[in-house]
N, CA and C of each residue as an Amber inpcrd file, in Angstrom:
protein
   765
 153.2760000  50.6100000 148.7530000 153.1520000  51.7140000 147.8050000
 154.5350000  52.0650000 147.2720000 154.9850000  51.3020000 146.2940000
 156.3510000  51.4360000 145.8190000 156.6110000  52.7830000 145.1620000
 155.5750000  53.4360000 144.6200000 155.7650000  54.6940000 143.9020000
 155.4030000  55.9090000 144.7580000 155.1560000  55.6710000 146.0410000
 154.8120000  56.7600000 146.9430000 155.9560000  57.7690000 147.0080000
 155.6390000  59.0370000 146.7620000 156.5770000  60.1620000 146.7880000
 157.5080000  60.2070000 145.5800000 157.3490000  59.2930000 144.6240000
 158.0800000  59.4340000 143.3620000 157.5190000  60.6330000 142.6070000
 158.3350000  61.2390000 141.7510000 157.9100000  62.4430000 141.0430000
 158.3350000  62.4050000 139.5800000 157.6330000  63.1820000 138.7750000
 158.0620000  63.4670000 137.4100000 158.4940000  64.9270000 137.3850000
 159.7300000  65.1620000 136.9780000 160.2740000  66.5160000 136.9450000
 160.2830000  67.0700000 135.5280000 160.1140000  68.3690000 135.4440000
 160.1960000  69.1370000 134.2000000 161.4320000  70.0090000 134.2790000
 162.2670000  69.9580000 133.2560000 163.4770000  70.7890000 133.2250000
 163.5410000  71.5330000 131.9010000 164.2580000  72.6730000 131.9220000
 164.2830000  73.5260000 130.7320000 165.6900000  74.1050000 130.5490000
 166.5750000  73.3630000 129.8670000 167.9310000  73.8770000 129.6250000
 167.8980000  75.0410000 128.6340000 168.6290000  76.1010000 128.9470000
 168.5640000  77.3130000 128.1240000 169.8750000  77.6580000 127.4370000
 170.9170000  76.8820000 127.6980000 172.1990000  77.0970000 127.0260000
 172.7550000  75.7470000 126.5880000 173.7260000  75.7810000 125.6870000
 174.3660000  74.5370000 125.2480000 175.0500000  73.8360000 126.4180000
 175.6310000  74.6270000 127.3150000 176.2920000  74.0430000 128.4940000
 175.2760000  73.3360000 129.3860000 174.1100000  73.9310000 129.5680000
 173.0770000  73.2900000 130.3820000 172.5660000  72.0130000 129.7220000
 172.4970000  72.0040000 128.4050000 172.1050000  70.7810000 127.6950000
 173.1030000  69.6680000 127.9900000 174.3940000  69.9690000 127.8780000
 175.4300000  68.9680000 128.1450000 175.3800000  68.4950000 129.5950000
 175.2170000  69.4420000 130.5190000 175.1690000  69.0850000 131.9370000
 173.9560000  68.2130000 132.2510000 172.8120000  68.5410000 131.6580000
 171.6020000  67.7550000 131.9050000 171.7350000  66.3610000 131.3080000
 172.3200000  66.2640000 130.1340000 172.5540000  64.9520000 129.5240000
 173.4540000  64.0950000 130.4160000 174.5180000  64.6930000 130.9370000
 175.4250000  63.9570000 131.8260000 174.7040000  63.5050000 133.0920000
 173.8780000  64.3880000 133.6520000 173.1480000  64.0580000 134.8770000
 172.1990000  62.8880000 134.6540000 171.4410000  62.9380000 133.5690000
 170.4540000  61.8920000 133.3160000 171.1060000  60.5790000 132.8990000
 172.3040000  60.6570000 132.3430000 173.0290000  59.4410000 131.9540000
 173.6530000  58.7340000 133.1460000 173.8660000  59.4500000 134.2220000
 174.5880000  58.8900000 135.3680000 173.7020000  58.6980000 136.5940000
 172.4090000  58.8990000 136.4590000 171.4780000  58.6850000 137.5680000
 170.3480000  57.7740000 137.1150000 169.6740000  57.1510000 138.0710000
 168.5940000  56.2190000 137.7520000 167.2830000  56.9780000 137.5960000
 167.0450000  57.4660000 136.3960000 165.7960000  58.1410000 136.0670000
 165.2310000  57.4920000 134.8090000 163.9600000  57.7470000 134.5530000
 163.3260000  57.2800000 133.3170000 162.9520000  58.5100000 132.5080000
 163.5970000  58.6630000 131.3740000 163.3570000  59.8310000 130.5220000
 162.0550000  59.6390000 129.7650000 161.1590000  60.6120000 129.8940000
 159.8620000  60.5480000 129.2160000 159.8450000  61.3860000 127.9440000
 160.4440000  62.5390000 127.9920000 160.4550000  63.4350000 126.8250000
 161.7120000  64.2760000 126.8570000 162.5370000  64.1840000 125.7960000
 162.4670000  63.2780000 124.6430000 162.7870000  61.8500000 125.0720000
 162.7980000  60.9310000 124.1360000 162.9600000  59.5280000 124.5090000
 164.4120000  59.1440000 124.7540000 165.3660000  59.9280000 124.2490000
 166.7880000  59.6650000 124.4900000 167.4780000  60.9790000 124.8350000
 168.5240000  60.8990000 125.6570000 169.2110000  62.1140000 126.1040000
 169.8650000  62.8460000 124.9410000 170.2360000  62.1030000 123.8930000
 170.8670000  62.7500000 122.7370000 169.9420000  63.7470000 122.0610000
 168.6380000  63.6050000 122.2860000 167.6680000  64.5020000 121.6500000
 167.3000000  65.7050000 122.5140000 167.9290000  65.8360000 123.6690000
 167.6980000  67.0220000 124.4980000 168.2930000  68.2360000 123.7980000
 167.5050000  69.2870000 123.6870000 167.9420000  70.4880000 122.9810000
 167.7080000  71.7270000 123.8340000 168.4030000  72.7750000 123.4770000
 168.2690000  74.0500000 124.1700000 166.8610000  74.6130000 123.9800000
 166.3270000  75.2310000 125.0450000 165.0020000  75.8570000 125.0190000
 163.8940000  74.8650000 124.6690000 164.0500000  73.6340000 125.1250000
 163.0510000  72.5870000 124.8890000 162.7820000  71.8510000 126.1950000
 161.5140000  71.5630000 126.4730000 161.1380000  70.8900000 127.7170000
 161.7110000  69.4750000 127.7800000 162.0990000  69.0810000 128.9930000
 162.5620000  67.7220000 129.2650000 161.7590000  67.1930000 130.4500000
 161.1870000  65.9880000 130.3130000 160.3970000  65.3770000 131.3780000
 161.0490000  64.0520000 131.7690000 161.2110000  63.8090000 133.0570000
 161.8000000  62.5440000 133.4860000 161.2630000  62.1300000 134.8510000
 161.1520000  60.8070000 135.0090000 160.6030000  60.1990000 136.2280000
 161.7410000  59.9090000 137.2020000 161.5260000  60.2680000 138.4740000
 162.5670000  60.1240000 139.4890000 162.0090000  59.3730000 140.6930000
 162.7480000  58.3700000 141.1570000 162.3540000  57.6520000 142.3590000
 162.5340000  58.5370000 143.5820000 161.7300000  58.2860000 144.6060000
 161.7540000  59.1170000 145.8120000 163.1450000  59.1690000 146.4370000
 163.8620000  58.0550000 146.3670000 165.1850000  57.9920000 146.9890000
 166.2090000  58.8860000 146.3060000 165.9280000  59.3150000 145.0730000
 166.8920000  60.1220000 144.3160000 166.4740000  61.5750000 144.1530000
 165.2570000  61.9150000 144.5620000 164.7190000  63.2410000 144.2750000
 165.5700000  64.3530000 144.8760000 165.9080000  64.2340000 146.1540000
 166.6670000  65.2940000 146.8230000 167.9960000  65.5440000 146.1310000
 168.7000000  64.4710000 145.8000000 170.0080000  64.5960000 145.1560000
 169.8980000  65.2200000 143.7700000 168.9250000  64.7860000 142.9770000
 168.7960000  65.2970000 141.6120000 168.3710000  66.7620000 141.6140000
 167.4680000  67.1330000 142.5000000 167.0640000  68.5350000 142.5840000
 168.2450000  69.4150000 142.9940000 169.0600000  68.9200000 143.9160000
 170.2350000  69.6810000 144.3480000 171.2040000  69.8850000 143.1900000
 171.3820000  68.8490000 142.3790000 172.2880000  68.9740000 141.2350000
 171.7230000  69.9200000 140.1790000 170.4160000  69.8860000 139.9700000
 169.8010000  70.8120000 139.0100000 169.9810000  72.2590000 139.4680000
 169.8350000  72.4920000 140.7710000 170.0460000  73.8480000 141.2930000
 171.5020000  74.2710000 141.1310000 172.4180000  73.3460000 141.4010000
 173.8360000  73.6530000 141.2690000 174.2030000  73.9720000 139.8250000
 173.5460000  73.3010000 138.8930000 173.7990000  73.5360000 137.4680000
 172.9870000  74.7080000 136.9280000 172.1930000  75.3350000 137.7930000
 171.3080000  76.4700000 137.4490000 170.3640000  76.1330000 136.2980000
 169.8950000  74.8990000 136.2740000 168.9250000  74.4740000 135.2600000
 167.5240000  74.6290000 135.8420000 166.6940000  75.3610000 135.1530000
 165.3290000  75.5900000 135.6100000 164.5660000  74.2650000 135.6570000
 163.8340000  74.0240000 136.7590000 163.0590000  72.7920000 136.8710000
 161.8450000  73.0280000 137.7610000 160.8900000  72.1150000 137.6850000
 159.7330000  72.1230000 138.5730000 159.1560000  70.7140000 138.6230000
 158.2980000  70.4700000 139.6050000 157.6350000  69.1690000 139.7270000
 156.4310000  69.1500000 138.7960000 156.4560000  68.2380000 137.8370000
 155.3530000  68.1150000 136.8860000 154.2500000  67.2120000 137.4220000
 154.6300000  66.1090000 138.0650000 153.6760000  65.1920000 138.6990000
 154.2200000  64.8350000 140.0690000 153.4380000  65.1030000 141.0990000
 153.9140000  64.8730000 142.4490000 153.2950000  63.6830000 143.1460000
 152.3300000  63.0290000 142.5190000 151.6610000  61.8840000 143.1370000
 151.5940000  60.7470000 142.1300000 152.7320000  60.1600000 141.8280000
 152.7870000  59.0890000 140.8390000 151.9630000  57.8900000 141.2850000
 152.0250000  57.5640000 142.5760000 151.2580000  56.4270000 143.0860000
 149.7630000  56.6180000 142.8530000 149.2650000  57.8130000 143.1310000
 147.8440000  58.0890000 142.9310000 147.4300000  57.9630000 141.4800000
 148.2800000  58.4330000 140.5750000 147.9730000  58.3330000 139.1490000
 147.9300000  56.8830000 138.6940000 148.8610000  56.0720000 139.1940000
 148.8890000  54.6580000 138.8240000 147.6350000  53.9460000 139.3190000
 147.2070000  54.2600000 140.5310000 146.0090000  53.6210000 141.0760000
 144.7690000  53.9710000 140.2560000 144.6870000  55.1910000 139.7600000
 143.5250000  55.6080000 138.9750000 143.4400000  54.8730000 137.6430000
 144.5750000  54.4000000 137.1240000 144.5860000  53.7660000 135.8090000
 143.8200000  52.4540000 135.7750000 143.6970000  51.7810000 136.9090000
 143.0580000  50.4650000 136.9260000 141.6500000  50.4920000 137.5040000
 141.1400000  51.6570000 137.8440000 139.8420000  51.7470000 138.5180000
 138.7160000  51.2030000 137.6570000 138.7130000  51.5180000 136.3620000
 137.5710000  51.2000000 135.5020000 137.8300000  50.0340000 134.5580000
 138.5680000  49.0360000 134.9940000 138.9430000  47.9480000 134.0860000
 137.7330000  47.2880000 133.4330000 136.7380000  46.8810000 134.2160000
 135.5900000  46.1760000 133.6320000 134.2680000  46.8240000 134.0200000
 134.3000000  48.1020000 134.3840000 133.0810000  48.7650000 134.8330000
 132.0920000  48.9470000 133.6940000 132.5750000  49.3770000 132.5420000
 131.6810000  49.7120000 131.4370000 131.4510000  48.5160000 130.5180000
 130.2600000  48.4060000 129.9520000 130.0080000  47.3370000 128.9790000
 131.0070000  47.4120000 127.8380000 131.4190000  46.2610000 127.3200000
 132.4720000  46.2380000 126.3080000 132.0350000  46.8720000 124.9970000
 130.7540000  47.0330000 124.7930000 130.2970000  47.6140000 123.5310000
 129.9820000  49.1000000 123.6520000 130.1980000  49.6840000 124.8040000
 129.9350000  51.1130000 124.9620000 131.1480000  51.9100000 124.5130000
 130.9120000  53.1470000 124.0840000 132.0100000  53.9800000 123.6040000
 132.9940000  54.3040000 124.7150000 132.5070000  54.4160000 125.9550000
 133.3900000  54.7530000 127.0660000 134.3460000  53.6150000 127.4130000
 134.0550000  52.4150000 126.9370000 134.9470000  51.2810000 127.1850000
 136.3480000  51.5740000 126.6730000 136.4420000  52.2780000 125.5570000
 137.7290000  52.5430000 124.9270000 138.4500000  53.7390000 125.5460000
 137.8680000  54.3260000 126.5720000 138.5090000  55.4360000 127.2660000
 139.2410000  54.9670000 128.5180000 139.2420000  53.6520000 128.7620000
 139.8790000  53.0890000 129.9490000 140.9550000  52.0810000 129.5570000
 141.8420000  51.7910000 130.5040000 142.8260000  50.7320000 130.3150000
 142.2280000  49.4040000 130.7710000 142.6910000  48.3110000 130.1600000
 142.1290000  47.0030000 130.4780000 143.2290000  45.9560000 130.6390000
 142.9770000  45.0260000 131.5490000 143.9320000  43.9520000 131.8150000
 144.0050000  42.9990000 130.6290000 145.0170000  42.1340000 130.6430000
 145.1760000  41.1620000 129.5640000 143.9810000  40.2250000 129.5050000
 143.4990000  39.7920000 130.6530000 142.3320000  38.9050000 130.6800000
 141.1190000  39.5800000 130.0530000 140.9340000  40.8510000 130.3600000
 139.8050000  41.5840000 129.7920000 139.9750000  41.7870000 128.2940000
 141.1960000  41.9970000 127.8300000 141.4400000  42.1630000 126.3900000
 141.1460000  40.8620000 125.6470000 141.5110000  39.7170000 126.2400000
 141.1550000  38.4350000 125.6280000 139.6350000  38.3100000 125.4990000
 138.9180000  38.6930000 126.5430000 137.4490000  38.6290000 126.5050000
 136.8930000  39.5640000 125.4420000 137.4630000  40.7590000 125.3690000
 137.0170000  41.7330000 124.3690000 137.2050000  41.1840000 122.9580000
 138.3440000  40.5550000 122.6960000 138.5850000  39.9980000 121.3650000
 137.5330000  38.9550000 121.0120000 137.2110000  38.0910000 121.9610000
 136.1910000  37.0700000 121.7110000 134.8600000  37.7120000 121.3360000
 134.4460000  38.7080000 122.0930000 133.1370000  39.3200000 121.8940000
 133.0700000  40.1460000 120.6180000 134.1210000  40.9290000 120.3510000
 134.0700000  41.8140000 119.1920000 134.1300000  41.0120000 117.8910000
 134.8800000  39.9130000 117.8780000 134.9440000  39.0700000 116.6800000
 133.6100000  38.3560000 116.4610000 133.0010000  37.8910000 117.5380000
 131.7050000  37.2200000 117.4320000 130.6220000  38.1770000 116.9450000
 130.6570000  39.4160000 117.4330000 129.6270000  40.3930000 117.0730000
 129.8150000  40.9510000 115.6680000 131.0390000  40.9050000 115.1410000
 131.3220000  41.5030000 113.8320000 132.1090000  40.5210000 112.9680000
 131.5860000  39.3240000 112.8520000 132.2770000  38.2770000 112.0980000
 132.3740000  38.5950000 110.6080000 131.5510000  39.5410000 110.1330000
 131.6350000  39.9310000 108.7310000 132.8640000  40.7840000 108.4470000
 133.4370000  41.3730000 109.4990000 134.5960000  42.2550000 109.3410000
 135.8610000  41.7200000 110.0010000 135.7030000  40.9670000 111.0730000
 136.8480000  40.5990000 111.8950000 137.1020000  39.0970000 111.9020000
 138.3770000  38.7680000 111.9440000 138.8060000  37.3830000 112.0900000
 139.9360000  37.3470000 113.1060000 139.8500000  36.4420000 114.0710000
 140.9090000  36.3000000 115.0730000 141.8590000  35.1970000 114.6420000
 143.1430000  35.5410000 114.5250000 144.1450000  34.6040000 114.0270000
 145.1420000  34.2900000 115.1430000 145.2820000  33.0210000 115.4600000
 146.2580000  32.5780000 116.4600000 147.6140000  32.4370000 115.7810000
 148.6390000  33.1110000 116.3120000 149.9520000  33.0750000 115.6630000
 151.0220000  32.4080000 116.5260000 150.6460000  31.8860000 117.6830000
 151.6230000  31.2280000 118.5400000 151.3810000  31.5560000 119.9960000
 152.3700000  31.2750000 120.8230000 152.2400000  31.5430000 122.2500000
 153.4890000  32.2420000 122.7660000 153.3450000  32.8860000 123.9040000
 154.4360000  33.6450000 124.5080000 155.3470000  32.7250000 125.3190000
 156.3740000  33.3000000 125.9190000 157.2930000  32.5310000 126.7620000
 156.5470000  31.8690000 127.9160000 155.5680000  32.5700000 128.4790000
 154.7760000  32.0250000 129.5810000 153.5010000  31.3400000 129.0930000
 153.4770000  30.9900000 127.8150000 152.4250000  30.1690000 127.2040000
 151.0700000  30.8770000 127.1030000 151.0870000  32.1870000 127.0140000
 149.8400000  32.9040000 126.7440000 149.6250000  32.9600000 125.2300000
 148.3810000  32.8310000 124.7760000 148.1310000  32.8610000 123.3310000
 148.3740000  34.2410000 122.7420000 148.8940000  34.2500000 121.5210000
 149.1390000  35.4820000 120.7780000 148.1550000  35.5500000 119.6180000
 147.3930000  36.6370000 119.5650000 146.3680000  36.7780000 118.5400000
 146.5710000  38.0450000 117.7180000 146.1960000  37.9380000 116.4560000
 146.1160000  39.0850000 115.5540000 144.6810000  39.1680000 115.0560000
 144.1290000  40.3630000 115.0330000 142.7920000  40.5640000 114.4820000
 142.9190000  41.0710000 113.0490000 142.2970000  40.3510000 112.1290000
 142.2720000  40.7880000 110.7350000 140.9840000  41.5660000 110.4960000
 141.1290000  42.8150000 110.1060000 139.9940000  43.6830000 109.8060000
 139.9040000  43.8150000 108.2940000 138.8550000  43.2560000 107.7040000
 138.7490000  43.2160000 106.2490000 137.2920000  43.3340000 105.8290000
 137.0330000  44.2180000 104.8970000 135.6650000  44.4220000 104.4280000
 135.2230000  43.3210000 103.4810000 136.1740000  42.7280000 102.7850000
 135.8380000  41.6700000 101.8340000 136.9500000  40.6380000 101.8090000
 136.5650000  39.3680000 101.8960000 137.5440000  38.2870000 101.8460000
 137.6670000  37.7100000 100.4300000 136.9460000  38.3040000  99.4770000
 136.8550000  37.7150000  98.1420000 138.0730000  37.9990000  97.2720000
 138.7960000  39.0590000  97.5540000 139.9600000  39.3770000  96.7260000
 141.1270000  39.7720000  97.6250000 142.3210000  39.5510000  97.1100000
 143.5100000  39.9030000  97.8790000 143.7500000  41.4070000  97.8010000
 144.1800000  41.9730000  98.9080000 144.4450000  43.4040000  98.9910000
 145.7810000  43.6280000  99.6850000 146.2900000  44.8240000  99.5470000
 147.4840000  45.1850000 100.3030000 147.1410000  45.1860000 101.7890000
 148.1520000  45.0020000 102.6090000 147.9200000  44.8700000 104.0480000
 148.6210000  45.9770000 104.8240000 147.9980000  46.3740000 105.9240000
 148.5920000  47.3070000 106.8800000 148.6980000  46.5810000 108.2170000
 149.9020000  46.5550000 108.7730000 150.1510000  45.8830000 110.0510000
 150.2220000  46.9220000 111.1680000 149.5180000  46.6660000 112.2660000
 149.5760000  47.5250000 113.4540000 149.7930000  46.6240000 114.6620000
 150.8730000  46.8450000 115.3930000 151.0430000  46.1050000 116.6450000
 151.1700000  47.0880000 117.7970000 150.6930000  46.6780000 118.9470000
 150.6880000  47.5230000 120.1400000 151.2440000  46.7370000 121.3250000
 151.6950000  47.4610000 122.3330000 152.0940000  46.8240000 123.5780000
 153.3980000  46.0650000 123.5230000 154.3730000  46.5470000 122.7690000
 155.6710000  45.8660000 122.7480000 156.4460000  46.1600000 124.0260000
 156.2140000  47.3400000 124.6110000 156.7540000  47.6680000 125.9310000
 155.6330000  47.5300000 126.9550000 155.8650000  46.7200000 127.9720000
 154.8020000  46.3230000 128.8970000 154.1310000  47.5040000 129.5850000
 154.9010000  48.4990000 129.9860000 154.3530000  49.5790000 130.8110000
 153.5960000  50.6350000 130.0170000 153.6970000  50.5980000 128.6990000
 153.0800000  51.6440000 127.8750000 151.6410000  51.2570000 127.5410000
 150.7750000  51.3710000 128.5310000 149.3910000  50.9130000 128.4110000
 148.6010000  51.6670000 127.3450000 149.0130000  52.8750000 127.0340000
 148.2730000  53.6480000 126.0280000 148.3260000  52.9660000 124.6650000
 149.3510000  52.1460000 124.4420000 149.5160000  51.4870000 123.1490000
 148.4350000  50.4260000 122.8960000 148.2500000  49.4140000 123.7720000
 147.1230000  48.4930000 123.5630000 145.7730000  49.2060000 123.5640000
 145.6510000  50.2580000 124.3810000 144.3910000  51.0070000 124.4010000
 144.0910000  51.5880000 123.0250000 145.1370000  52.0340000 122.3150000
 144.9180000  52.5490000 120.9620000 144.4490000  51.4520000 120.0190000
 145.0840000  50.2780000 120.0790000 144.6930000  49.1950000 119.1710000
 143.2320000  48.8030000 119.3780000 142.8030000  48.7330000 120.6440000
 141.3980000  48.4260000 120.9100000 140.5040000  49.5240000 120.3520000
 140.9010000  50.7770000 120.5980000 140.1010000  51.9020000 120.1020000
 140.0200000  51.8850000 118.5800000 141.1320000  51.5870000 117.9140000
 141.1400000  51.6010000 116.4510000 140.1450000  50.5900000 115.8930000
 140.1520000  49.3750000 116.4400000 139.1970000  48.3610000 115.9860000
 137.7690000  48.8330000 116.2430000 137.5130000  49.3290000 117.4520000
 136.1710000  49.7990000 117.7810000 135.7310000  50.9500000 116.8950000
 136.6510000  51.8680000 116.6230000 136.3370000  53.0240000 115.7740000
 136.0510000  52.5830000 114.3400000 136.8800000  51.6950000 113.8150000
 136.6920000  51.2350000 112.4360000 135.3360000  50.5580000 112.2660000
 134.9470000  49.7600000 113.2420000 133.6530000  49.0810000 113.1850000
 132.5070000  50.0880000 113.2500000 132.6640000  51.0710000 114.1190000
 131.5810000  52.0210000 114.3830000 131.3230000  52.9630000 113.2100000
 132.3820000  53.3800000 112.5110000 132.2140000  54.4230000 111.4870000
 132.3730000  53.9020000 110.0640000 132.4950000  52.5910000 109.8800000
 132.8910000  52.0610000 108.5730000 131.9570000  52.4590000 107.4400000
 130.6770000  52.6600000 107.7050000 129.7440000  53.0210000 106.6420000
 129.4440000  54.5160000 106.6080000 129.9620000  55.2640000 107.5850000
 129.6330000  56.6920000 107.6720000 130.8280000  57.6030000 107.4520000
 132.0150000  57.0530000 107.5420000 133.2240000  57.8460000 107.3680000
 133.8880000  57.4480000 106.0510000 133.9710000  58.3910000 105.1250000
 134.4630000  58.0750000 103.7870000 135.9150000  57.6120000 103.8040000
 136.7140000  58.2060000 104.6790000 138.1210000  57.8040000 104.7550000
 138.2530000  56.3510000 105.1750000 137.5320000  55.9610000 106.2270000
 137.6050000  54.5760000 106.6860000 137.0220000  53.6230000 105.6510000
 135.9410000  54.0270000 105.0020000 135.3530000  53.1930000 103.9520000
 136.3500000  52.9340000 102.8330000 137.0450000  53.9910000 102.4190000
 138.0410000  53.8580000 101.3520000 139.2030000  52.9700000 101.7800000
 139.6610000  53.1550000 103.0030000 140.7690000  52.3310000 103.5040000
 140.3980000  50.8490000 103.5090000 139.1890000  50.5420000 103.9770000
 138.7750000  49.1460000 104.0600000 138.5160000  48.5380000 102.6820000
 138.2220000  49.3720000 101.7110000 138.0290000  48.8630000 100.3580000
 139.3480000  48.4760000  99.6960000 140.4340000  49.1160000 100.1260000
 141.7200000  48.9100000  99.4630000 142.7490000  48.1590000 100.3060000
 142.4990000  48.0540000 101.6100000 143.4930000  47.4270000 102.4820000
 142.8340000  46.4610000 103.4640000 143.5860000  45.4330000 103.8330000
 143.2640000  44.6160000 104.9950000 144.1530000  45.0850000 106.1430000
 143.5860000  45.1890000 107.3380000 144.3520000  45.5810000 108.5150000
 144.6050000  44.3480000 109.3840000 145.8460000  44.1710000 109.7790000
 146.2120000  43.1270000 110.7280000 146.6610000  43.8240000 112.0120000
 145.8880000  43.6540000 113.0740000 146.1130000  44.3960000 114.3120000
 146.4280000  43.4210000 115.4430000 147.5820000  43.5990000 116.0600000
 147.9650000  42.7900000 117.2210000 147.8230000  43.6670000 118.4600000
 146.7480000  43.4980000 119.2270000 146.4720000  44.4150000 120.3440000
 147.5600000  44.4560000 121.4060000 148.1520000  43.2970000 121.7180000
 149.2340000  43.2570000 122.7120000 150.3000000  42.2840000 122.2220000
 151.4720000  42.8000000 121.9230000 152.5680000  41.9350000 121.4880000
 153.2750000  41.3010000 122.6890000 153.5690000  42.1030000 123.6920000
 154.2770000  41.6260000 124.8810000 153.2550000  41.2430000 125.9550000
 152.5660000  40.1390000 125.7280000 151.4580000  39.7650000 126.6150000
 151.9440000  39.4290000 128.0300000 153.1000000  38.7860000 128.1510000
 153.6080000  38.4190000 129.4750000 153.9870000  39.6570000 130.2830000
 154.7170000  40.5600000 129.6460000 155.1190000  41.7740000 130.3440000
 153.9310000  42.6410000 130.7110000 152.9700000  42.7450000 129.7920000
 151.7690000  43.5510000 130.0570000 150.9880000  42.9830000 131.2320000
 150.7880000  41.6740000 131.2460000 150.0950000  41.0320000 132.3620000
 150.8470000  41.2550000 133.6680000 152.1700000  41.2300000 133.6030000
 152.9930000  41.4130000 134.8030000 152.7810000  42.7950000 135.4150000
 152.6340000  43.8160000 134.5840000 152.4170000  45.1660000 135.1180000
 151.0630000  45.2980000 135.7940000 150.1140000  44.4420000 135.4360000
 148.7970000  44.4490000 136.0800000 148.7860000  43.6010000 137.3470000
 149.4040000  42.4330000 137.2940000 149.3440000  41.5040000 138.4280000
 150.3660000  41.8310000 139.5100000 151.3520000  42.6620000 139.1820000
 152.3680000  43.0700000 140.1580000 152.4320000  44.6040000 140.1770000
 151.5170000  45.2500000 140.8970000 151.4460000  46.7220000 140.8880000
 152.7560000  47.4020000 141.2630000 153.5760000  46.7430000 142.0710000
 154.8530000  47.3570000 142.4470000 155.8220000  47.4070000 141.2730000
 155.5020000  46.6760000 140.1980000 156.3270000  46.6950000 138.9860000
 155.5410000  47.2750000 137.8080000 154.7230000  48.2760000 138.0980000
 153.9150000  48.9210000 137.0580000 154.7750000  49.4560000 135.9140000
 156.0160000  49.8230000 136.1710000 156.8740000  50.4020000 135.1390000
 157.7860000  49.3640000 134.4820000 157.4490000  48.0770000 134.6290000
 158.2050000  47.0270000 133.9400000 158.0870000  47.2240000 132.4360000
 159.1860000  47.0540000 131.7200000 159.2460000  47.3990000 130.3000000
 159.3830000  46.1700000 129.3950000 160.1100000  45.1580000 129.8600000
 160.5410000  44.0620000 128.9910000 159.5450000  42.9000000 128.9790000
 159.9570000  41.8060000 128.3230000 159.1770000  40.5660000 128.3680000
 159.4690000  39.8810000 129.7020000 159.0820000  38.6100000 129.8410000
 159.3270000  37.8900000 131.0930000 160.1470000  36.6190000 130.8490000
 160.9290000  36.5960000 129.7930000 161.7290000  35.4200000 129.4700000
 162.9620000  35.3400000 130.3630000 163.4780000  34.1250000 130.5220000
 164.7220000  33.9260000 131.2660000 165.8290000  33.5720000 130.2760000
 167.0770000  33.7510000 130.7140000 168.2020000  33.5970000 129.7920000
 169.3200000  32.8000000 130.4560000 169.2320000  31.4790000 130.3730000
 170.2830000  30.6150000 130.8850000 170.5760000  30.8500000 132.3520000
 171.8430000  31.1150000 132.6460000 172.2660000  31.3090000 134.0290000
 172.1680000  32.7600000 134.4860000 171.6680000  33.6340000 133.6270000
 171.5700000  35.0420000 133.9910000 170.4940000  35.2470000 135.0470000
 170.7620000  36.1250000 135.9940000 169.7710000  36.4540000 137.0180000
 168.7340000  37.4440000 136.4920000 168.9840000  38.0070000 135.3290000
 168.1120000  39.0370000 134.7710000 166.9480000  38.4050000 134.0150000
 165.7820000  38.9870000 134.1810000 164.5690000  38.4900000 133.5410000
 164.1600000  39.4430000 132.4280000 163.7540000  38.8680000 131.3020000
 163.1340000  39.6610000 130.2560000 164.0760000  40.1690000 129.1820000
 163.4640000  40.4990000 128.0490000 164.1500000  41.0960000 126.9070000
 163.3850000  42.3340000 126.4850000 164.1070000  43.3940000 126.1720000
 163.4570000  44.5710000 125.6010000 163.1330000  44.2320000 124.1520000
 161.8900000  43.8750000 123.8970000 161.5020000  43.3600000 122.5860000
 161.6540000  44.3860000 121.4750000 161.6330000  45.6530000 121.8240000
 161.7710000  46.6940000 120.8080000 163.2340000  47.0450000 120.5420000
 164.1530000  46.3300000 121.1850000 165.5820000  46.5020000 120.9110000
 166.1920000  45.1560000 120.5270000 165.3720000  44.2500000 120.0280000
 165.8290000  42.8820000 119.8210000 165.6480000  42.4180000 118.3810000
 165.5950000  43.3740000 117.4570000 165.4710000  43.0310000 116.0440000
 166.8580000  42.8660000 115.4170000 166.9110000  42.1650000 114.3180000
 168.1750000  41.9330000 113.6250000 168.5080000  43.1360000 112.7360000
 168.5980000  44.2920000 113.3790000 168.9210000  45.5270000 112.6560000
 169.4110000  46.5610000 113.6610000 170.5190000  47.2390000 113.3630000
 171.0820000  48.2760000 114.2410000 171.2220000  47.7600000 115.6700000
 171.7490000  46.5550000 115.8080000 171.8560000  45.9090000 117.1140000
 172.6620000  46.7620000 118.0880000 172.1170000  46.9350000 119.2830000
 172.7650000  47.6810000 120.3640000 173.0740000  49.1150000 119.9260000
 172.1650000  49.6900000 119.1630000 172.3320000  51.0660000 118.7140000
 171.6940000  52.0400000 119.6720000 171.1780000  53.1470000 119.1390000
 170.5950000  54.1930000 119.9630000 169.4750000  53.6440000 120.8400000
 169.4600000  54.0770000 122.1010000 168.4570000  53.7100000 123.0990000
 168.6090000  52.2780000 123.5990000 169.7050000  51.6070000 123.2390000
 169.9860000  50.2890000 123.7930000 170.9940000  50.4370000 124.9270000
 171.0050000  49.4440000 125.8190000 171.8920000  49.4960000 126.9710000
 172.7660000  48.2520000 127.0050000 174.0260000  48.3870000 127.3700000
 174.9390000  47.2380000 127.3850000 174.7320000  46.3250000 128.5800000
 173.8820000  46.7190000 129.5430000 173.6770000  45.9400000 130.7570000
 172.4900000  44.9960000 130.5790000 172.7040000  43.7250000 130.8680000
 171.6710000  42.7140000 130.6120000 170.4390000  42.8980000 131.4750000
 170.5560000  43.5610000 132.6150000 169.3960000  43.7730000 133.4840000
 168.6960000  45.0880000 133.1670000
């Protein structure tokens, strides 16, 4: 139980000095900032949420008290919450509405894509765009009401960070919702008349699968690629574009 006794803390800096002190603390300790996403965005009189490993909790709480920064435990059973996330992977039929209220493994998402495309071939097309580092297939679902004329396109990709399971869950829900309401919801009808949607349910398929098959690494973020003689595995795919290289929210450490 690698996450046993880990906690998510809530802090509330009330002065500019407390903001600076909290930024310094979070920059120099091994925590995962949840809200806001970067320490530079921490502001006075605004909630801050961050994940702390059990081995660091006592020290960080002591420093928060010393800095007189108000804090409390927001989540005290991280292990229990993680276990609940995988309980209903394949319990519900894939065509039921409750299916989209649960998280699903990569294998189950592949199965879902096969079934939903087969059941709605008039709207959906599965496009193979290549394979991952670990040779898993990469698919994009094209959602289009009519193939007879060219339309503008909207691209949606999910799951670029392996641990953010809510992202692929949204892509699955979006496809299911669009299919379900396409003739009854005027907004969706209009969108499908004017746009084709290209939806990639999971971009980082290797990393996502890793968070499922290795529960002790549920918070893995990167891909699973190797890099020459480096001992470090993976690339943060959302920090690897040819734009603003090594800018905000990037880290100079290869691991």
